[in-house]
C-alpha positions in Angstrom: 25.1 -13.0 9.7 24.0 -15.1 6.7 20.8 -13.1 6.4 22.7 -9.8 6.5 25.3 -10.8 3.9 22.8 -12.4 1.5 20.3 -9.5 1.7 20.4 -7.3 -1.4 18.0 -5.2 -3.5 16.4 -7.7 -5.9 15.1 -6.1 -9.1 13.5 -9.1 -10.8 11.2 -11.5 -9.0 9.3 -14.7 -10.0 5.5 -14.8 -10.0 5.5 -17.5 -7.3 2.9 -16.5 -4.7 3.9 -15.7 -1.1 1.4 -17.1 1.4 -0.2 -14.6 3.7 0.8 -16.7 6.6 4.5 -16.2 5.9 4.1 -12.4 5.5 2.1 -12.4 8.8 4.9 -14.3 10.6 7.6 -11.9 9.3 5.6 -8.9 10.4 4.8 -10.5 13.8 8.5 -10.9 14.5 9.6 -7.6 12.8 7.4 -5.6 15.1 9.9 -6.2 17.9 12.2 -3.6 16.4 13.4 -0.9 18.8 11.8 2.5 18.8 12.5 5.5 21.0 9.9 5.7 23.8 8.4 2.6 22.3 6.4 4.8 19.9 6.4 2.1 17.2 5.8 4.9 14.7 4.8 2.8 11.7 1.8 1.5 9.8 2.2 -1.1 7.1 -0.1 -1.7 4.1 0.5 -5.1 2.5 -0.8 -5.4 -1.1 -1.1 -8.4 -3.3 -3.2 -10.0 -6.0 -5.8 -8.0 -7.9 -5.2 -5.0 -5.6 -1.6 -4.9 -6.5 -2.4 -5.1 -10.2 -4.8 -2.1 -9.8 -2.1 0.0 -8.3 0.5 -0.9 -10.9 -2.0 -0.2 -13.7 -2.8 3.2 -12.1 0.9 4.3 -12.0 1.5 2.9 -15.5 -1.3 5.2 -16.8 0.4 8.1 -15.0 3.6 7.3 -16.8 2.0 7.0 -20.2 0.2 10.4 -19.7 3.5 11.9 -18.4 1.8 13.0 -15.2 4.1 14.1 -12.4 3.6 14.3 -8.7 5.7 16.2 -6.2 7.5 14.0 -3.7 7.0 15.0 0.0 10.7 14.7 0.8 14.1 14.5 -0.8 15.2 11.0 -1.2 18.8 12.3 -1.6 20.2 15.7 -0.5 20.0 18.2 -3.4 23.7 18.9 -3.4 25.0 15.5 -2.5 28.8 15.6 -1.9 31.5 13.0 -2.0 32.0 10.3 -1.1 28.3 9.8 -1.2 27.8 11.2 -4.7 30.5 8.8 -6.1 29.0 5.8 -4.3 25.6 6.5 -5.9 27.1 7.0 -9.3 29.2 3.9 -9.2 26.4 1.6 -8.2 24.1 3.1 -10.8 26.7 2.6 -13.5 27.3 -1.0 -12.4 23.6 -1.7 -12.6 23.1 -0.3 -16.1 26.3 -1.9 -17.5 25.1 -5.3 -16.1 21.9 -5.1 -18.0 23.4 -3.6 -21.2 22.0 -0.1 -21.0 24.6 2.5 -22.3 25.4 5.6 -20.2 23.6 7.9 -22.7 20.6 5.6 -23.2 18.1 7.8 -21.3 15.1 5.9 -22.6 16.6 2.6 -21.4 17.3 4.0 -18.0 13.7 5.3 -17.7 12.3 1.9 -18.7 14.3 0.3 -15.9 13.2 3.0 -13.5 9.6 2.3 -14.4 10.0 -1.3 -13.2 10.1 0.0 -9.7 6.4 0.8 -10.0 5.7 -2.8 -10.9 7.5 -3.9 -7.7 9.9 -5.6 -10.1 7.3 -8.4 -10.7 7.1 -9.3 -7.0 3.8 -10.7 -5.8 3.7 -8.7 -2.6 4.2 -4.9 -2.1 4.5 -3.2 1.2 4.0 0.5 1.9 5.3 2.1 5.1 3.3 5.0 6.4 4.0 7.4 9.3 2.1 10.1 11.1 3.2 13.6 9.8 4.1 14.8 13.3 7.0 12.3 13.5 10.6 13.6 13.5 14.0 12.3 12.3 14.3 10.0 15.3 11.2 8.1 14.2 12.5 7.7 10.7 15.4 5.9 12.2 13.0 3.7 14.1 11.1 2.9 10.9 14.4 2.0 9.2 15.1 -0.6 11.9 11.7 -2.1 11.5 12.2 -2.3 7.8 15.6 -4.0 8.2 13.9 -6.6 10.5 11.5 -7.4 7.7 14.3 -7.7 5.1 16.3 -10.0 7.2 13.3 -12.1 8.2 12.5 -12.4 4.6 15.9 -14.0 4.0 15.3 -16.5 6.7 12.1 -17.6 4.8 13.9 -17.9 1.5 12.5 -14.6 0.2 14.1 -11.5 -1.0 13.1 -7.8 -0.9 13.8 -4.5 -2.5 13.2 -1.3 -0.4 11.9 1.3 -2.8 12.0 5.0 -2.0 11.2 5.4 -5.7 7.5 5.2 -4.6 8.0 8.6 -3.0 7.5 9.9 -6.6 3.8 9.1 -6.4 2.5 10.3 -3.1 -0.9 11.4 -4.3 -1.6 8.2 -6.3 -0.5 5.9 -3.5 -2.3 7.9 -0.8 -5.6 7.7 -2.7 -5.1 4.0 -3.2 -4.4 3.3 0.4 -7.1 5.7 1.6 -4.6 7.6 3.8 -5.7 10.4 6.1 -4.3 13.9 5.9 -2.1 13.2 9.0 -0.5 10.2 7.3 2.5 10.2 4.9 3.6 7.3 2.8 7.4 7.0 3.2 8.4 4.2 0.8 7.5 0.9 -0.6 9.1 -2.6 -0.5 8.9 -5.5 -3.0 8.7 -8.9 -1.4 8.9 -12.3 -3.2 11.1 -15.0 -4.6 14.2 -13.9 -6.5 14.4 -14.7 -10.2 17.7 -16.6 -10.1 18.1 -16.4 -13.9 17.8 -12.6 -14.1 21.1 -10.9 -15.0 20.2 -7.8 -13.0 20.1 -9.8 -9.8 23.8 -10.5 -10.1 24.5 -7.0 -9.0 26.3 -6.8 -5.7 26.9 -3.3 -4.4 30.2 -2.5 -2.7 30.7 -1.5 0.9 33.3 0.8 2.3 36.1 -0.7 4.5 35.9 -0.2 8.2 38.9 2.1 8.0 36.7 4.5 6.0 34.0 5.0 8.6 35.1 3.6 12.0 37.0 5.5 14.6 38.4 3.5 17.6 39.1 5.1 21.0 40.2 3.5 24.2 41.1 0.1 22.7 44.6 -1.3 23.3 
């Protein structure tokens, strides 16, 4: 319960290194996530050190040259309706207000968005890859696997940030990871030690009350 309640998307990490042994142990336990038919439909690429810096530099060059790549899927539905649209808007406003970026400061928002592609300074980046033949059920399996990683990170004093923002760079990441045509990069994840002094890490997103999404039947 403590791991669940203390998990959050951290957007500024320290440069303290995470030993490979700890990442290995996290993945060794996370692999026991459930998956339909025991397909275990995931591949993980763990990147650190100079390799991580190469990738970050490559994406920064893309941003400077204003290159665009077409995401392979919609991170959000095109016509997002309420209450989902409002939830997204509220957490976005809370983040920018916390770091002092006015609502109309488009350049400031873009600078913050670009930090995604530096893994927010984390020393470890993970990419989650699936075979293209997989369907919606396997995406749910991958989500449970990722949740295991995030909770196990907390048990090791680490924090994470799951990053679907990486879906914006499918070609760049696929080339970097040497993915095959049948493989699709789904998202990234930053892993490291939270910068306790960073204002942005004070953000705590809200959760709906049980009355908003739970229906009880058969209970007295």
